[in-house]
C-alpha positions in Angstrom: 96.8 21.4 79.5 93.4 22.5 78.8 93.8 23.7 75.3 95.1 19.6 74.5 92.2 18.5 76.3 89.5 20.5 75.1 91.4 19.4 71.8 90.8 16.0 72.4 87.2 16.3 73.2 86.8 18.0 69.6 89.0 15.4 67.9 87.3 12.4 69.5 83.8 13.0 68.3 85.0 14.0 64.9 87.2 10.8 63.8 83.7 9.0 65.7 81.3 11.0 63.4 83.2 10.1 60.5 83.7 6.9 61.0 79.8 7.0 61.5 79.5 8.8 58.6 81.9 6.6 56.2 79.9 3.8 57.3 76.5 5.3 56.4 77.7 5.6 52.6 79.2 2.2 52.7 76.1 0.1 53.4 74.2 3.1 50.7 76.6 2.7 48.2 76.3 -1.3 48.8 72.2 -1.1 48.6 71.9 1.3 45.6 72.1 -2.5 43.2 69.6 -4.2 45.4 66.9 -1.1 44.8 68.0 -0.8 40.9 67.8 -5.0 41.0 64.4 -4.5 42.9 62.7 -1.8 41.0 64.1 -3.3 37.0 62.6 -6.7 38.1 59.0 -5.2 39.8 
């Protein structure tokens, strides 16, 4: 029982952190073309 609780406590932050990282990555990738356009038009 205690071990299961520990695993859940560990897994939830990991899942959350992975989602956050994925979101940041997607945002970054979607912003890259804008940055290129911005630099090339300057």
